Every structure is written in structure tokens, then in C-alpha cells.
C-alpha positions as CSV (number, residue, x, y, z in Angstrom):
1,X,-10.1,-15.6,-15.4
2,X,-9.1,-18.0,-18.1
3,X,-5.5,-19.2,-18.6
4,X,-5.0,-17.0,-21.6
5,X,-6.2,-13.9,-19.6
6,X,-4.0,-14.8,-16.7
7,X,-0.9,-15.2,-18.7
8,X,-1.7,-12.0,-20.6
9,X,-2.0,-9.9,-17.8
10,X,1.2,-11.5,-15.9
11,X,3.1,-10.3,-19.1
12,X,1.5,-6.9,-19.3
13,X,2.1,-6.3,-15.4
14,X,5.8,-7.9,-15.8
15,X,6.7,-5.5,-18.6
16,X,5.1,-2.5,-16.9
17,X,6.9,-3.1,-13.7
18,X,10.2,-3.5,-15.6
19,X,9.9,-1.1,-18.3
20,X,7.4,1.7,-17.3
21,X,8.4,4.3,-14.4
22,X,5.4,5.2,-12.5
23,X,4.7,8.8,-12.4
24,X,5.2,9.5,-8.8
25,X,5.0,13.4,-8.1
26,X,6.9,14.4,-5.0
27,X,4.3,17.0,-4.0
28,X,1.8,14.1,-3.3
29,X,3.7,13.4,-0.2
30,X,0.6,13.4,1.7
31,X,1.7,13.9,5.3
32,X,0.3,15.9,7.8
33,X,1.9,19.1,8.8
34,X,3.5,18.8,12.2
35,X,2.8,15.1,12.5
36,X,3.5,13.5,15.9
37,X,3.6,9.7,16.6
38,X,0.2,8.2,16.6
39,X,0.8,7.1,20.4
40,X,2.8,8.7,22.9
41,X,4.7,6.3,25.1
42,X,7.3,6.3,27.8
43,X,10.7,4.6,27.6
44,X,9.4,1.0,27.4
45,X,9.0,-0.5,24.2
46,X,5.7,-1.8,22.9
47,X,4.5,-5.2,23.9
48,X,3.7,-7.5,20.9
49,X,0.2,-7.2,19.7
50,X,0.0,-3.7,21.3
51,X,-2.1,-1.3,19.1
52,X,0.1,1.8,17.9
53,X,-2.4,3.4,15.5
54,X,-5.8,3.2,14.2
55,X,-8.2,5.1,12.2
56,X,-11.8,3.9,10.9
57,X,-12.2,6.9,8.7
58,X,-15.6,7.8,10.3
59,X,-14.5,11.4,10.0
60,X,-11.7,13.5,8.7
61,X,-8.7,13.0,10.7
62,X,-5.4,14.9,11.1
63,X,-3.4,11.7,10.7
64,X,-3.4,11.9,7.0
65,X,-3.0,14.5,4.6
66,X,-5.9,15.0,2.4
67,X,-5.2,16.4,-1.3
68,X,-6.6,17.0,-4.6
69,X,-4.9,17.4,-7.9
70,X,-5.2,16.6,-11.6
71,X,-3.7,13.3,-11.3
72,X,-6.0,11.9,-8.4
73,X,-7.4,12.7,-5.1
74,X,-7.9,11.1,-1.7
75,X,-11.0,12.0,0.1
76,X,-12.8,10.7,3.4
77,X,-16.4,9.2,2.1
78,X,-18.7,6.3,2.8
79,X,-16.7,5.5,6.1
80,X,-13.4,5.0,4.5
81,X,-10.5,6.8,2.7
82,X,-11.0,6.6,-1.2
83,X,-8.0,6.9,-3.4
84,X,-9.2,8.0,-7.1
85,X,-6.5,7.9,-9.8
86,X,-7.3,9.5,-13.0
87,X,-4.0,9.4,-15.1
88,X,-2.5,5.9,-16.4
89,X,0.7,4.6,-15.1
90,X,0.2,6.8,-12.0
91,X,0.6,6.2,-8.4
92,X,0.6,7.9,-5.0
93,X,0.0,7.6,-1.2
94,X,-0.7,8.8,1.9
95,X,1.4,8.3,5.3
96,X,0.9,8.6,8.9
97,X,2.2,8.1,12.4
98,X,5.7,8.3,14.0
99,X,8.8,6.5,13.2
100,X,8.1,3.1,14.0
101,X,11.0,0.1,13.4
102,X,8.4,-2.8,13.5
103,X,5.0,-2.8,12.4
104,X,2.0,-5.0,11.2
105,X,-0.3,-2.7,9.3
106,X,-3.8,-4.4,9.0
107,X,-6.6,-2.8,6.7
108,X,-9.5,-3.7,4.5
109,X,-9.7,-2.6,0.7
110,X,-12.3,-2.6,-1.9
111,X,-12.5,-1.5,-5.6
112,X,-15.3,1.1,-5.8
113,X,-15.0,1.6,-9.5
114,X,-12.8,1.5,-12.4
115,X,-10.6,-1.2,-14.0
116,X,-9.7,-4.3,-12.0
117,X,-5.9,-3.9,-13.7
118,X,-5.0,-1.6,-10.9
119,X,-2.7,-1.7,-7.7
120,X,-3.3,-0.9,-4.1
121,X,-1.8,-1.9,-0.7
122,X,0.3,-0.7,2.1
123,X,3.5,1.2,3.0
124,X,5.9,0.8,6.0
125,X,9.1,2.1,6.9
126,X,8.5,5.2,5.1
127,X,11.7,7.5,4.8
128,X,10.9,10.0,2.2
129,X,9.1,10.2,-1.1
130,X,11.8,8.2,-2.7
131,X,12.5,5.5,0.2
132,X,10.1,3.0,1.5
133,X,8.7,-0.5,1.3
134,X,5.4,-1.2,-0.4
135,X,3.1,-4.4,-0.2
136,X,1.0,-4.2,-3.6
137,X,-2.1,-6.1,-4.9
138,X,-4.5,-5.9,-7.8
139,X,-8.0,-6.2,-8.1
140,X,-7.5,-9.0,-11.0
141,X,-5.5,-11.1,-8.4
142,X,-1.8,-10.1,-8.5
143,X,0.6,-9.3,-5.5
144,X,4.0,-8.4,-4.7
145,X,6.3,-6.6,-2.3
146,X,8.7,-3.9,-3.5
147,X,11.4,-1.7,-2.3
148,X,11.1,1.9,-3.5
149,X,14.7,3.2,-3.2
150,X,16.2,6.4,-4.5
151,X,13.1,6.8,-6.6
152,X,13.4,3.5,-8.4
153,X,10.9,0.6,-7.9
154,X,12.5,-2.6,-7.0
155,X,10.5,-5.9,-7.0
156,X,11.8,-8.2,-4.0
157,X,10.7,-11.5,-5.8
158,X,13.4,-13.6,-7.6
159,X,11.6,-13.1,-10.9
160,X,11.4,-9.4,-10.5
161,X,7.7,-9.2,-11.1
162,X,4.0,-9.7,-9.6
163,X,2.8,-13.1,-8.8
164,X,-0.7,-14.3,-9.3
165,X,-3.1,-15.9,-6.4
166,X,-6.7,-17.1,-6.2
167,X,-6.7,-16.0,-2.5
168,X,-7.2,-12.3,-3.9
169,X,-10.8,-11.5,-4.3
170,X,-11.3,-9.9,-7.5
171,X,-13.5,-7.0,-8.4
172,X,-15.5,-5.1,-5.9
173,X,-15.0,-7.6,-3.2
174,X,-13.3,-6.5,0.2
175,X,-9.8,-7.9,0.7
176,X,-8.1,-8.1,4.1
177,X,-4.6,-7.0,4.1
178,X,-2.0,-7.7,6.5
179,X,1.7,-6.3,6.0
180,X,4.4,-6.9,8.5
181,X,7.7,-5.4,8.6
182,X,9.5,-7.1,11.7
183,X,13.4,-6.9,11.8
184,X,14.6,-7.7,8.2
185,X,11.5,-9.7,7.2
186,X,8.8,-8.4,5.3
187,X,5.5,-10.6,4.8
188,X,2.3,-9.9,3.1
189,X,-1.0,-11.8,4.3
190,X,-4.2,-11.5,2.4
191,X,-7.6,-12.8,3.5
192,X,-5.5,-14.8,6.2
193,X,-3.5,-16.5,3.8
194,X,0.5,-15.9,3.6
195,X,1.4,-14.9,0.2
196,X,4.8,-13.8,0.3
197,X,7.8,-13.1,2.9
198,X,11.1,-11.7,1.8
199,X,14.3,-10.6,3.7
200,X,15.6,-6.9,3.2
201,X,17.1,-4.8,5.8
202,X,17.6,-1.6,3.5
203,X,15.2,0.8,5.9
204,X,15.1,0.0,9.7
205,X,11.9,2.2,10.7
206,X,9.8,5.0,9.3
207,X,6.0,6.0,8.9
208,X,3.1,3.5,7.7
209,X,0.8,4.4,4.9
210,X,-1.6,3.4,2.1
211,X,-1.0,3.4,-1.7
212,X,-2.8,3.1,-4.9
213,X,-2.4,3.5,-8.6
214,X,-3.4,2.7,-12.3
215,X,-1.6,1.1,-14.8
216,X,-2.8,1.6,-18.6
217,X,-6.2,2.4,-17.9
218,X,-6.9,5.4,-15.5
219,X,-10.5,5.7,-13.4
220,X,-9.4,3.6,-10.3
221,X,-11.1,4.2,-7.1
222,X,-10.1,2.2,-4.0
223,X,-11.8,2.6,-0.5
224,X,-9.6,1.6,2.6
225,X,-11.2,1.1,6.0
226,X,-10.6,-0.3,9.3
227,X,-6.8,0.7,9.4
228,X,-4.9,-0.4,12.5
229,X,-1.0,-0.6,13.1
230,X,0.2,-3.2,15.6
231,X,3.3,-4.0,17.1
232,X,4.2,-7.5,15.8
């Protein structure tokens, strides 16, 4: 990607994040009915590094709600969970697990088809469809941590927009994502490189999940695999 394209995409993304309200429909709250915590435990808190929840998507799982609608759908295919987005400026998600205070979510993600000007990532401390933390990447090399509060997306960086990193593998290449919510610290690591760490104490606990969306160009399909949640 040349310098012109980097700054052009940066400008577009900055303005999309600041000026466009993503179409997020509350009916796409894809939680499984009667959800129970992914791991039953006693009164002892989990140990650091303990596995809390996992899914390799080798078969349909009751951990996730799988829904189809005009704006997009989520399916279990090819040994992973695929988010397909059919509308521009549209983002949706699926969540799982119990009410975790601290988590380190690990997942692999790859663009199956569609424009690289997309977004995909991880959710933690999900309260409801209007309140959670998100860790966002794009397949043209951008990333950021955001807070979705009362239905409004707030980027946590000082500049209020996404940043660019060559660490993110562009196009149809697998990226390994680690998103950690520990105390008031939120951190995003991609391909074993720490890209961002911010402080925010708005949400203390909640579910974990995955998220994907499109900007001006629809037709995005992202496959997630090897989903694991650890106690940090």
C-alpha cells in the first residue's frame, strides 16, 4: 500500500467513525437462549492462565446464537464461524459465555471474500446491545479499541480514530488476535505484537464475543476460528 492510499484510507475511516453511525440492529443480539456460563466453578476465583471458554467451531455450538437476516448472517462453515455482511455501514456481533470480570480472548481471523476496507474483532464486558468494549481491526491494516456506550461508539485513542500498523496481515491472510480486559486496562495484541493499551473503567464485567462489519463497500465475509477465553 503506498503512502497516498494509506492516508486516503485513514481519512475515510476517520470520517466514517466520526460522522457515520453504524447501523446496528438490536435484533442482532445473537446470544443463545438460556445461556449459562461456559465453565461451572466453585467459590474459588480462576487462576491466571486458566481456560474459561473455548470453541473450535468444528460443529454447531449452543454457545452462540446463529441468525440469518437481510443485513448479514453468521454461519458455522469450513471449521469456523463466518460473519457475512451484505449492507454498507453495517456491523453486528455474537456473544457467548457468562459474566466475566477479566478475560483474555484469543482468536484467529481471516478475510474469506469482500473488500479489505472492513472491520472485525473481539468484544469483552458485553452488558447489552448498547454497552460493551470492542477491539477492531481491518484487512487493510487499521486497528483500534472502542467503547460502545448507550448506543454510541467512542474510540478510546486520543485522536478518536483508527491507527495503522504493518503488523496486521492484509487481505486473505490469518491474523492472530488477543484482546485483554483486566481491571481498567484494555489491550490489543495482534500477531504477538502489542498494538494498543488504554485505561477505562466504565464496564466491570460481561460476556465475550466476536464482531464484524462493512464500511461503504458491503460483501464482507470474515472467518473466525480457535476461539479461546483465558483468565489473564
